[in-house]
N, C-alpha and C positions, 0 to 999 in steps of 0.2 A: 547299760549293756554291764555284764562281770566280768569281772578280772582275775579270773578261774574258772578251769576248767568243771563242764557241768557233767563230767564221767569219770571215772578213773581207770585210764590205762596209760602204760609208757612203753614206750622203744627199747627193747629189753638190748640189744645189742649196742644202741647206743650211749645207751645209761649203762651197760658195766665197762664199756671204751673210755667212759669219765672218771668211772668209780676208778678206775685203774689208772689211769693218771693223774688221778687226784691224791693216790698213793704215794707218787713218786715224789710230789712237789712237799717241799719245806712249809705248810700251810703257816704252823705257827711263827716261823720265822717273818714270813709275809707282815702276818697281820701284825707283829713287833715293830717293824717298819712303819706302816701306818698310824701302828698307835704313838709312837713317840712323835710324830708328823701332826697327829691331830691336836696337840698343844700349840695353841696361835704364837706364844714367845716364841718358840721351837721353828715351828715353821717359817717368823719370821727371820730367826737367825739363818735358817738353814737355804731361803730365797736370798737373802742376802748375801750368801757365800755362792750364789747362781750368778751374781751381779758381779762379785769382783771373785779373783781368781784366789786371793785369802786376804783376810782379816783380821788383825790383833784383836784379844778379850778387849782391851781398850776402846777399841773402835764399837765392835759388838755391845760392849754395855753403854754407849753414846747411840749407837742405833736402835734400840730396843728402850733407852732410857731406864737403866736399872744400873744395880750397882757393881762393880767388878765379880764377887760372889755370885749375885744370880746368874749374871752372863755365864762364868765357869762353869757353873753348876749345869747350867743346860748345855752348853758346849760340851762339857764330859758326858754327859745322856748320848747325844748324837754322837760322839767316838766310840762309845762303850757298843752300841747298835750297829758300826760298821756304817754308818754316813758320813763321820766325816774324821781328820785326822789333823794333828797339828805337829809342828816344827818350835823349835825353842832356839832364839838368836838373842843371846846376850840375856839381857831379863827379860823380853818380850816374849810372847808365846802366841804364835799364828798360826790360825784355824785354814782349812779348806776343805772341800766337799774329799769323800773319799775316792770318789772316780764320775765320770760321764752317765751313769745308767741312774745315779741318785739327780745329778741335775736334769736330764731326761723326764726324770719322775715329774718333778718340781716345775717344769717349763711346761709341761703337760697338762699339770691341773692347773697352772694357771691359765692356760688357754682355754681350756675345757671351762673353767668359772667363769671366766669374760664371753664364751658364749653362752652360758646358762643365762648368765645375766642380760646379753643384749637379747635372747629371745624371749626373755621373760618380760620385756618393756614393751616387745613388739604384739 
């Protein structure tokens, strides 16, 4: 069974509607979010922040098995893209997810990944 059309035709009103909708979206911004999360270390950090409301940089370094500098670098990238925020308390810096949208994306991706794995084994 072929996985592509055997003739070329398209639904012009539908295509125009979708093209117009795409023009109103910040597609490059959406891509940046997924690119920053495409790194395994940053995904681990982001998911860890789903599990706890906030973690200090030292906690994150221990969780991912890295130096403080490496953990800080990855956390800074998450912050710069608007996925995480931080607060300083004395000499400690605590990070948390920016908002529930990020948490929802991460939890949904975890659920989907689990379903794909379960489906592949059946």
